[in-house]
Each structure stands twice: as C-alpha cells, then as structure tokens.
C-alpha positions in Angstrom: 0.0 0.0 0.0 1.2 3.5 -0.9 0.1 5.4 2.2 0.9 9.1 2.4 -1.1 10.3 5.2 -3.0 9.3 8.4 -5.6 11.3 10.2 -5.6 9.7 13.6 -9.0 10.8 14.7 -12.0 12.0 12.8 -15.7 12.4 13.6 -16.6 13.4 10.0 -15.2 10.8 7.5 -17.1 7.7 8.7 -20.8 8.4 9.6 -21.7 7.4 13.1 -18.1 6.3 13.9 -15.0 7.7 15.5 -12.5 6.8 12.9 -9.0 7.1 11.5 -8.5 8.1 7.8 -5.8 6.6 5.6 -4.7 8.5 2.5 -3.4 6.6 -0.5 -1.4 8.1 -3.3 -2.2 8.3 -7.0 -5.4 8.9 -8.9 -6.8 8.1 -12.3 -8.6 11.5 -12.5 -7.3 15.0 -12.4 -10.2 17.1 -11.2 -9.1 20.7 -11.3 -11.0 21.5 -8.1 -9.4 18.7 -6.1 -7.7 19.8 -2.9 -5.3 16.8 -2.7 -3.0 18.1 -5.4 0.1 16.3 -4.1 -1.6 12.9 -3.9 -2.9 13.3 -7.5 -0.2 15.0 -9.5 2.8 13.3 -7.9 4.0 12.0 -4.5 7.6 12.9 -4.9 8.8 14.5 -1.7 6.0 13.1 0.4 6.8 10.9 3.3 5.6 7.3 2.9 4.0 5.7 5.9 4.8 2.0 6.3 1.8 -0.2 6.4 3.1 -1.9 9.5 3.2 1.5 11.2 -0.4 2.3 10.4 -1.5 -1.1 11.6 0.4 -0.8 14.8 -1.3 2.5 15.5 -4.7 1.0 14.8 -3.9 -1.9 17.1 -3.2 0.5 20.0 -6.4 2.5 19.3 -8.8 -0.4 19.6 -11.6 0.5 21.9 -11.3 4.2 21.1 -11.7 4.1 17.3 -14.3 1.9 15.7 -13.7 2.5 12.0 -11.1 3.2 9.3 -11.8 5.3 6.2 -9.6 4.6 3.2 -9.4 7.5 0.8 -6.9 9.2 -1.6 -6.1 9.9 -4.2 -8.0 6.8 -5.4 -7.6 3.7 -3.2 -8.9 1.3 -5.9 -5.6 1.8 -7.7 -3.7 0.0 -4.9 -3.0 -3.6 -6.0 -3.1 -4.9 -2.4 -6.1 -2.9 -1.2 -8.1 -6.1 -0.4 -5.2 -7.5 1.7 -4.8 -4.2 3.6 -8.6 -4.1 4.3 -8.5 -7.7 5.7 -5.7 -6.7 8.0 -7.7 -3.8 9.3 -10.8 -5.9 9.8 -8.8 -8.5 11.7 -8.1 -5.8 14.3 -11.9 -5.4 14.8 -12.5 -2.3 12.7 -15.2 -1.4 10.3 -14.0 -0.1 6.9 -15.3 2.7 4.8 -14.0 3.1 1.2 -14.0 6.5 -0.6 -13.8 6.0 -4.4 -14.4 7.7 -7.7 -16.0 4.5 -9.1 -13.8 4.1 -12.1 -12.7 0.6 -11.3 -16.0 -1.2 -10.9 -14.4 -4.7 -10.9 -12.4 -3.8 -7.8 -15.5 -2.4 -6.1 -17.6 -5.4 -6.9 -14.9 -7.9 -5.7 -14.6 -6.1 -2.3 -18.4 -6.0 -1.8 -18.8 -9.7 -2.8 -16.1 -10.6 -0.3 -18.0 -8.7 2.3 -15.0 -6.7 3.6 -16.5 -3.2 3.2 -19.0 -1.7 5.7 -19.6 1.7 4.0 -18.8 3.2 0.6 -18.8 6.8 -0.4 -18.6 7.3 -4.2 -18.0 10.7 -5.9 -20.4 11.7 -8.6 -18.4 14.4 -10.4 -21.1 15.7 -12.7 -23.9 14.8 -15.2 -22.7 12.1 -17.6 -22.4 14.5 -20.5 -19.9 16.7 -18.6 -18.0 14.0 -16.7 -14.8 14.0 -18.8 -14.3 17.7 -18.6 -15.1 17.8 -14.9 -12.4 15.2 -14.0 -9.8 16.7 -16.3 -9.8 14.0 -19.0 -10.2 14.4 -22.8 -11.7 10.9 -23.0 -13.5 8.9 -20.3 -15.6 5.7 -20.3 -18.6 7.0 -18.3 -20.0 3.5 -18.5 -17.5 2.4 -15.8 -18.9 5.1 -13.5 -22.4 4.0 -14.3 -21.5 0.3 -13.5 -20.2 1.3 -10.1 -23.4 3.3 -9.4 -25.5 0.2 -10.3 -23.3 -2.0 -8.1 -23.8 0.2 -5.1 -27.5 0.6 -5.6 -27.8 -3.2 -5.7 -25.6 -3.7 -2.6 -26.9 -4.3 0.9 -24.3 -2.2 2.8 -24.7 1.5 3.6 -23.4 3.8 0.9 -23.7 7.3 -0.3 -23.1 9.3 -3.5 -21.7 12.8 -3.2 -20.9 15.7 -5.5 -18.5 18.6 -4.7 -20.5 21.5 -6.1 -18.4 24.1 -8.0 -20.0 27.3 -9.4 -18.0 27.2 -12.6 -18.8 23.5 -13.3 -22.3 22.8 -12.0 -25.8 24.2 -12.7 -29.5 23.3 -12.3 -29.6 21.2 -15.5 -26.7 19.1 -14.2 -28.4 18.2 -11.0 -31.6 17.4 -12.8 -29.6 14.9 -14.9 -27.8 13.5 -11.8 -31.1 13.1 -10.0 -32.5 11.0 -12.8 -29.3 9.0 -13.1 -29.2 8.2 -9.4 -32.9 7.8 -8.9 -33.7 5.6 -5.9 -30.3 5.9 -4.4 -30.0 5.5 -0.6 -28.3 8.9 0.1 -26.9 11.8 -1.9 -24.8 14.6 -0.5 -24.0 18.0 -2.1 -20.7 19.3 -0.7 -19.8 22.9 -1.0 -16.5 23.6 -2.8 -13.9 25.0 -0.5 -10.9 26.7 -1.9 -7.4 26.2 -0.4 -3.7 26.3 -1.4 -3.6 22.7 -2.4 -6.2 22.9 -5.1 -5.0 21.6 -8.5 -6.2 24.6 -10.4 -7.4 28.0 -9.2 -10.3 30.1 -10.3 -13.1 28.1 -8.8 -15.8 29.3 -6.3 -18.6 28.0 -4.2 -22.4 28.5 -4.3 -24.2 29.9 -1.3 -26.5 27.9 0.9 -29.7 29.1 -0.7 -28.4 28.2 -4.1 -27.3 24.8 -2.9 -30.8 24.2 -1.4 -32.2 24.8 -4.9 -30.0 22.0 -6.3 -31.0 19.7 -3.4 -34.7 20.3 -4.1 -34.1 19.4 -7.8 -32.4 16.1 -6.9 -35.1 15.2 -4.3 -37.5 14.6 -7.2 -35.7 11.3 -7.6 -33.8 10.6 -4.3 -35.5 10.7 -0.9 -32.4 11.5 1.2 -30.5 14.5 -0.1 -28.5 16.7 2.3 -25.9 19.5 2.2 -22.4 19.5 3.6 -20.0 22.3 4.2 -22.6 25.2 4.1 
C-alpha cells in the first residue's frame, strides 16, 4: 500500500463512527478543483507511511476508534487494497472506502467478499460533462455507471456525493444527476472549499440558498438529499 497520510481521529469521515483516515497516493482522475494536489499529481517529496506503522497505530487505538476510512487519491488503484482491508478488519475495525468508481471490478470484488462496511462514491457531474469535470479528454462513463449500479444493488450503507463548483455545475446538471441516481439510498451535495492545495485556481462555491435549490431538484428522484459544508 502506498500510504501518504494518516488522520488519527475524525468524527466526519465515517458516519456514526470515531475513525482514522488513511490517505493513499495516485489517482486516475485529475479534477481541477481537487484539494489533494500532491496525492494526485505526484507523490515525490511526500513521506511514505509503512503499512506496519499504520496497523500498529490501529492496534493501539482499539476500543477508542471503531472505524477506518480509506481515501486518496484513489484507493482502488492499490493492488493490495483487499489485503490491507482484511488486516484492518482482523483488528476489529469497520472499513469505509472512498472511491471515484472508475474501477467497478475492484468495487464489486470487495463487496462480494464482504469486507466493506460503507462506501462513499463521488459523482463528479452529469454524464455528459463528466470527462471535462475530471480533467480528461476521454472517459468511459460506462464504468462510473456500472459502479453506481453495483452500489444501488448492494446491501451495505453507501452514499453518492458531489462537490459543487459554481463554474462546473448548474441546475440542469443536478436534474440529470437526480434522474441517473434515482432511488439511491443517500446523496450529498458538498460545497466547494478553496485552499492552497487545489490543483487549479479560479473556482468558487455556491451559497447555501443556491445549494438548497439544487438539493430540491435532486429530491424529485432521491429521498435523502443533504448539504455538507454550508
């Protein structure tokens, strides 16, 4: 595992759990509004955390922490992700995976093995605008759609979420997303937050009232729609 960060305690990353968050390196997308620039564009100069060090920390925190969130970058790129998850579960932890959904075979295999307890999948935009939103000239959106279908058919808790950027999202996009994700268990609209680690500048956030309008649009097709970061 290429581990480049460890948040030792979080109340936000894993719903209803006190958790630790593990950050993996590398990503198959290059979303210009991403705030993990170093993990996406290159990990040179970043300190690597040994897997054994992370597991030793988790072993000491049993009884205090109840979950581990694995995020990135994009964790599904890690060849030994399944092995790492099993080691975490052997310590008695629940595991949440954050993913962009571009490797549906990996997602399906982890779910079929029963080693995930929660999945949060990013929905970057409406299908027609996906490639531009993730910084790619070409993109197989079918792979994203496959992961959406896999999660909607799964029995574990999951959520879809979109980071909402004024320059990239509008009402028509959320109408399309709502139709695409119709019947999903939960969908969250997250307000974009600018910081010094963003891949590209020039982006801004919508206000709460505008975000509520988007949420109302999506609620035509999804019962649970909530805002974050506003």
